[in-house]
KENU-469292 format. One record per residue (C-alpha): residue number from 0; residue in three letters; chain; x, y, z. Coordinates in steps of 0.05 Angstrom, whole numbers. Last residue first. Layout:
N
n	res	chain	x	y	z
NUM	ALA	A	X	Y	Z
...
***
This chain:
327
n	res	chain	x	y	z
326	PRO	A	-253	101	416
325	HIS	A	-269	71	484
324	GLY	A	-229	9	500
323	PRO	A	-185	45	551
322	GLN	A	-247	54	596
321	ILE	A	-274	121	618
320	PRO	A	-294	119	691
319	VAL	A	-365	141	709
318	PRO	A	-388	207	739
317	THR	A	-458	206	768
316	PRO	A	-489	276	759
315	THR	A	-442	281	700
314	ALA	A	-372	310	696
313	MET	A	-314	268	671
312	ARG	A	-294	302	608
311	ARG	A	-238	265	574
310	GLN	A	-208	310	521
309	LYS	A	-180	269	464
308	ALA	A	-105	267	453
307	PHE	A	-87	313	397
306	PRO	A	-70	368	446
305	GLN	A	-121	423	461
304	SER	A	-94	493	462
303	ARG	A	-139	542	498
302	ASP	A	-83	591	512
301	GLY	A	-64	596	439
300	SER	A	-71	549	381
299	THR	A	-86	474	379
298	THR	A	-151	478	340
297	THR	A	-123	528	291
296	ILE	A	-61	487	272
295	SER	A	-94	419	261
294	PRO	A	-152	455	227
293	THR	A	-106	485	173
292	LEU	A	-68	422	152
291	LEU	A	-125	384	119
290	ALA	A	-153	445	84
289	LEU	A	-85	460	53
288	THR	A	-78	390	26
287	VAL	A	-150	383	1
286	MET	A	-154	452	-32
285	PRO	A	-85	444	-63
284	SER	A	-104	377	-94
283	LEU	A	-173	391	-120
282	SER	A	-168	452	-164
281	THR	A	-242	464	-175
280	SER	A	-269	466	-246
279	CYS	A	-253	488	-316
278	GLY	A	-179	497	-306
277	SER	A	-127	549	-320
276	SER	A	-79	546	-261
275	GLY	A	-123	501	-219
274	HIS	A	-86	441	-194
273	THR	A	-134	384	-209
272	GLU	A	-172	425	-260
271	TRP	A	-108	448	-294
270	LEU	A	-80	377	-296
269	THR	A	-146	353	-326
268	LEU	A	-203	322	-288
267	GLY	A	-235	258	-314
266	LYS	A	-289	260	-261
265	ALA	A	-274	190	-237
264	ALA	A	-199	201	-240
263	SER	A	-202	266	-201
262	VAL	A	-250	236	-150
261	ALA	A	-204	176	-140
260	ARG	A	-144	223	-132
259	ALA	A	-182	264	-80
258	ILE	A	-201	200	-42
257	ARG	A	-128	179	-41
256	ASN	A	-110	249	-16
255	TRP	A	-163	242	39
254	GLN	A	-138	175	63
253	LEU	A	-64	186	63
252	PRO	A	-69	255	95
251	SER	A	-120	230	147
250	SER	A	-79	170	170
249	GLU	A	-128	112	178
248	VAL	A	-177	109	236
247	TRP	A	-233	135	192
246	PHE	A	-252	65	167
245	LEU	A	-252	37	238
244	ALA	A	-305	87	259
243	ILE	A	-348	72	198
242	GLN	A	-341	-3	211
241	THR	A	-364	7	283
240	GLN	A	-423	49	261
239	ASP	A	-443	-5	211
238	PRO	A	-440	-58	266
237	THR	A	-487	-15	308
236	ARG	A	-463	22	371
235	ALA	A	-506	13	432
234	SER	A	-444	-5	473
233	PRO	A	-431	-42	538
232	THR	A	-362	-43	571
231	THR	A	-322	-106	582
230	THR	A	-340	-135	515
229	GLY	A	-378	-86	471
228	ASN	A	-318	-38	468
227	GLY	A	-360	19	496
226	GLY	A	-362	85	459
225	LEU	A	-434	87	435
224	SER	A	-472	95	501
223	LYS	A	-418	134	537
222	VAL	A	-406	180	478
221	GLU	A	-481	194	474
220	ASN	A	-486	204	549
219	PHE	A	-430	256	548
218	ASP	A	-461	292	490
217	ALA	A	-529	295	523
216	ALA	A	-499	317	590
215	TYR	A	-460	373	556
214	GLN	A	-521	396	518
213	LYS	A	-564	396	582
212	GLY	A	-517	442	619
211	SER	A	-479	431	685
210	LEU	A	-411	422	652
209	ALA	A	-423	485	611
208	TYR	A	-411	471	538
207	PRO	A	-341	482	512
206	HIS	A	-322	552	492
205	GLY	A	-327	570	418
204	PRO	A	-281	545	364
203	ARG	A	-225	589	341
202	PHE	A	-231	618	271
201	GLN	A	-178	673	267
200	THR	A	-135	645	324
199	ALA	A	-83	612	279
198	ASN	A	-68	676	242
197	HIS	A	-86	711	176
196	LEU	A	-110	643	151
195	THR	A	-90	598	93
194	PHE	A	-22	568	108
193	PRO	A	-24	574	184
192	PRO	A	36	601	223
191	LEU	A	57	547	271
190	THR	A	42	560	345
189	GLY	A	-18	513	341
188	TRP	A	28	453	340
187	GLN	A	42	467	414
186	PRO	A	7	405	443
185	ALA	A	43	358	395
184	PHE	A	13	293	423
183	ALA	A	-1	293	498
182	PHE	A	28	236	538
181	THR	A	10	174	580
180	SER	A	-29	137	527
179	PRO	A	-75	80	550
178	PRO	A	-118	119	559
177	THR	A	-125	188	528
176	PHE	A	-88	239	571
175	ARG	A	-133	284	612
174	TYR	A	-156	355	600
173	GLU	A	-204	388	649
172	GLY	A	-279	378	647
171	PRO	A	-286	354	718
170	ALA	A	-226	373	761
169	THR	A	-160	335	759
168	GLY	A	-124	369	702
167	GLU	A	-65	342	664
166	PRO	A	-3	382	652
165	TYR	A	40	363	592
164	SER	A	100	327	621
163	PHE	A	97	266	577
162	ASP	A	98	308	514
161	VAL	A	106	265	452
160	LEU	A	112	311	391
159	THR	A	152	366	424
158	GLN	A	156	415	367
157	THR	A	218	455	349
156	ASN	A	224	426	279
155	TRP	A	157	452	254
154	GLY	A	172	522	279
153	ASP	A	155	563	217
152	SER	A	229	576	203
151	GLU	A	236	543	134
150	ARG	A	163	555	114
149	LEU	A	173	614	67
148	ASP	A	241	591	44
147	LEU	A	213	523	24
146	ILE	A	155	558	-11
145	VAL	A	203	601	-51
144	ALA	A	250	545	-68
143	ALA	A	193	502	-94
142	ALA	A	167	556	-140
141	THR	A	237	567	-166
140	GLU	A	248	493	-179
139	GLY	A	182	489	-217
138	ILE	A	199	552	-257
137	ALA	A	266	523	-277
136	ILE	A	239	454	-295
135	GLY	A	187	486	-341
134	THR	A	240	530	-372
133	THR	A	283	469	-387
132	LYS	A	226	428	-415
131	ALA	A	197	483	-460
130	THR	A	267	501	-484
129	GLY	A	282	432	-510
128	ALA	A	283	358	-495
127	PRO	A	217	323	-504
126	ILE	A	180	306	-439
125	LEU	A	167	233	-422
124	ALA	A	237	223	-393
123	LEU	A	225	281	-345
122	SER	A	170	244	-309
121	SER	A	209	178	-306
120	ALA	A	270	214	-278
119	TYR	A	229	249	-225
118	ALA	A	196	184	-202
117	ALA	A	264	149	-199
116	ASP	A	295	205	-159
115	LEU	A	236	205	-111
114	THR	A	242	131	-98
113	ALA	A	318	136	-90
112	GLN	A	313	195	-42
111	GLN	A	263	158	3
110	ALA	A	319	128	44
109	PRO	A	339	199	64
108	LEU	A	287	200	120
107	GLY	A	321	246	171
106	LEU	A	264	296	171
105	LEU	A	307	347	135
104	ASN	A	320	294	82
103	PHE	A	246	282	72
102	GLN	A	233	356	68
101	ASP	A	285	373	16
100	VAL	A	270	314	-29
99	LEU	A	195	328	-25
98	VAL	A	200	402	-41
97	THR	A	247	393	-101
96	TYR	A	208	334	-129
95	ALA	A	141	369	-126
94	ALA	A	164	433	-160
93	ALA	A	206	397	-212
92	ALA	A	150	348	-231
91	VAL	A	97	402	-235
90	ALA	A	141	448	-277
89	ALA	A	161	393	-324
88	GLU	A	88	375	-335
87	PRO	A	71	448	-346
86	SER	A	123	454	-401
85	ALA	A	143	527	-412
84	GLY	A	113	558	-475
83	PRO	A	119	630	-452
82	THR	A	178	640	-405
81	ALA	A	151	635	-334
80	ARG	A	117	690	-296
79	GLU	A	135	708	-225
78	ASN	A	99	724	-160
77	LEU	A	115	661	-122
76	ALA	A	82	653	-54
75	TYR	A	8	637	-64
74	PRO	A	-1	671	-131
73	ARG	A	-68	706	-145
72	TYR	A	-98	666	-200
71	LEU	A	-104	664	-276
70	ARG	A	-31	668	-293
69	ASN	A	-14	612	-342
68	ILE	A	59	590	-335
67	ALA	A	69	624	-268
66	ASN	A	4	595	-243
65	LEU	A	29	525	-259
64	ALA	A	91	536	-217
63	ASP	A	52	571	-162
62	HIS	A	2	513	-157
61	ILE	A	58	461	-156
60	ALA	A	93	498	-100
59	ALA	A	28	502	-60
58	HIS	A	19	428	-74
57	THR	A	86	408	-45
56	MET	A	80	455	15
55	ALA	A	11	429	33
54	ASN	A	34	356	27
53	ILE	A	95	370	70
52	ARG	A	52	402	124
51	SER	A	1	345	122
50	HIS	A	56	293	132
49	PHE	A	86	332	190
48	LEU	A	19	334	225
47	PRO	A	-4	265	205
46	ASN	A	55	232	240
45	GLY	A	45	158	227
44	SER	A	45	175	153
43	LEU	A	119	191	162
42	GLY	A	134	116	169
41	SER	A	183	117	111
40	ASP	A	142	72	65
39	SER	A	77	108	80
38	ALA	A	105	178	71
37	ALA	A	142	158	7
36	LYS	A	78	125	-19
35	GLY	A	37	187	-3
34	ALA	A	87	233	-38
33	THR	A	87	189	-100
32	GLU	A	10	189	-101
31	ASN	A	8	265	-101
30	TRP	A	64	265	-151
29	LYS	A	26	220	-199
28	THR	A	-39	258	-187
27	VAL	A	-6	322	-210
26	GLU	A	30	290	-269
25	ASP	A	-31	250	-293
24	ALA	A	-80	308	-293
23	THR	A	-82	310	-369
22	VAL	A	-68	371	-411
21	GLN	A	-108	425	-447
20	CYS	A	-171	447	-411
19	ALA	A	-197	514	-433
18	GLY	A	-223	562	-381
17	GLY	A	-263	571	-318
16	VAL	A	-233	585	-250
15	VAL	A	-225	558	-179
14	PHE	A	-160	559	-137
13	PHE	A	-165	631	-116
12	LEU	A	-235	623	-89
11	VAL	A	-231	557	-52
10	VAL	A	-169	574	-13
9	SER	A	-197	644	-8
8	THR	A	-249	620	43
7	PHE	A	-191	605	90
6	THR	A	-170	678	86
5	ILE	A	-105	697	54
4	VAL	A	-36	718	77
3	CYS	A	23	712	30
2	LYS	A	86	721	70
1	LYS	A	130	778	47
0	MET	A	201	762	25
***
């Protein structure tokens, strides 16, 4: 099977259309929330990389299942059309359930099976028996199988998540572990094939500022002035800035998907709008989930890989130690 390769901009383009809105967004948002609960209950939310990957796979499968029922987009991985009249709700439920059960079991988190089974049973119970239901389930399962096959050997399960032996530098500007941690987190995550780019190096950031430059000094001094803990190290940070920083500490996949669900509810988006197979607006869920995963791969790719511990740059005319209390 050929891998679908698209540009990052295409995430927005192929998930956005105009058209008639027919059914509610409940099934998509339900499974988005169900996935988040399973991740939170199992502890997976503590690993935002694996969590983001599962979310992206789930919503890519949902997109393809809906797109097979009403083809208005370029497919992501599944280039099939469902039998006319297939139930979109059944397709969404089957696609999400199949991906989530597979991935949670592969991660050694089988305790979530009961939660997922119950959610799937409640979804199917609301759909009348008949051809529409069975064909919807079939296309959902097919979409899930294709995305699972596509990502089966992407390298997620060969990652060293906690790398105590990752080399630290000693010269100014070189990578150091983030105190009090004594490891680098998933430094080779950038070797995974991205979901929405030709390759992980397509949009690499530029080189860091020169250590002797004004911009570097300005950034360093800003971090130094705002990053203190206010007790043993001074800080010019306002209470509002502290609250903002604490707000964004939460797991990114949990937080941004919750925000997406709130936006969907506030705007009254339909299933098609939320997942974009024949909607009147942007398809929120796949855009959010794919966009969350992509930067984590691209920013850790290649020779200039930066682990998910912050880079501690220690070069100023008068270097100062970075304290563990700094965010």
